[in-house]
C-alpha positions as CSV (number, residue, x, y, z in Angstrom):
1,X,160.2,118.5,101.7
2,X,157.9,115.5,102.0
3,X,157.7,112.9,99.3
4,X,154.5,112.8,97.4
5,X,153.1,109.4,96.4
6,X,151.8,109.0,92.9
7,X,149.3,106.5,94.2
8,X,145.9,108.1,94.7
9,X,144.3,107.8,98.1
10,X,142.0,104.8,97.9
11,X,139.7,106.1,100.6
12,X,138.9,109.3,98.6
13,X,138.0,107.3,95.5
14,X,135.6,104.8,97.0
15,X,131.9,105.5,96.4
16,X,129.6,105.6,99.3
17,X,127.5,102.5,99.8
18,X,123.9,102.8,98.4
19,X,121.2,102.9,101.0
20,X,119.6,99.5,101.9
21,X,116.1,101.0,101.5
22,X,115.2,103.7,99.0
23,X,111.5,103.6,99.8
24,X,110.6,103.5,96.1
25,X,109.0,100.1,96.5
26,X,106.7,101.4,99.3
27,X,105.8,104.5,97.2
28,X,105.0,102.3,94.2
29,X,102.9,99.8,96.1
30,X,100.9,102.6,97.7
31,X,100.3,104.1,94.3
32,X,99.0,100.7,93.0
33,X,96.8,100.3,96.0
34,X,95.4,103.9,96.0
35,X,94.6,103.8,92.3
36,X,93.5,100.2,92.3
37,X,95.7,99.5,89.3
38,X,95.3,95.9,87.9
39,X,98.6,94.1,88.0
40,X,100.0,90.7,86.9
41,X,102.4,89.0,89.2
42,X,105.0,86.7,87.7
43,X,106.1,84.1,90.3
44,X,109.5,82.5,90.7
45,X,108.0,79.3,89.2
46,X,106.8,81.3,86.1
47,X,103.1,81.1,87.2
48,X,101.2,84.3,86.6
49,X,98.3,85.7,88.7
50,X,96.3,88.9,88.1
51,X,94.4,91.2,90.4
52,X,94.8,94.3,92.4
53,X,97.1,94.8,95.4
54,X,95.0,95.4,98.5
55,X,97.7,95.2,101.2
56,X,101.4,94.8,101.6
57,X,104.1,94.6,104.3
58,X,107.8,93.8,104.5
59,X,107.2,90.1,103.6
60,X,104.2,89.8,101.4
61,X,101.4,91.4,99.3
62,X,97.7,90.6,99.3
63,X,96.3,90.2,95.8
64,X,92.6,90.6,95.4
65,X,91.2,88.7,92.4
66,X,87.8,88.5,90.8
67,X,88.4,85.1,89.1
68,X,89.5,83.2,92.2
69,X,90.3,83.5,95.9
70,X,92.4,86.3,97.2
71,X,96.1,85.5,97.6
72,X,98.9,86.3,100.1
73,X,102.1,86.2,98.1
74,X,105.5,86.2,99.7
75,X,107.7,88.9,98.1
76,X,110.6,86.4,97.8
77,X,108.4,84.3,95.5
78,X,107.8,87.2,93.1
79,X,110.0,87.4,90.1
80,X,108.4,90.7,89.0
81,X,105.0,92.4,88.6
82,X,103.6,94.7,85.9
83,X,100.6,96.9,85.4
84,X,97.8,95.7,83.1
């Protein structure tokens, strides 16, 4: 009879790696654009800018503002954004 190990198989206990891209960011940005939801963007340097998102891609968003020029904001410079 073969000996059984009391140690659990480590491969069977590891969780699968989460996906790199869930597409939730894309879905949310499309929602904000389609509904023209006013947002405030908090930047890495704690500056805040407000407007509506008109366009986005993998690297940046375009924020359309009424109180100043439109902005292209790199995503890596965004701390977070919230709906107004």
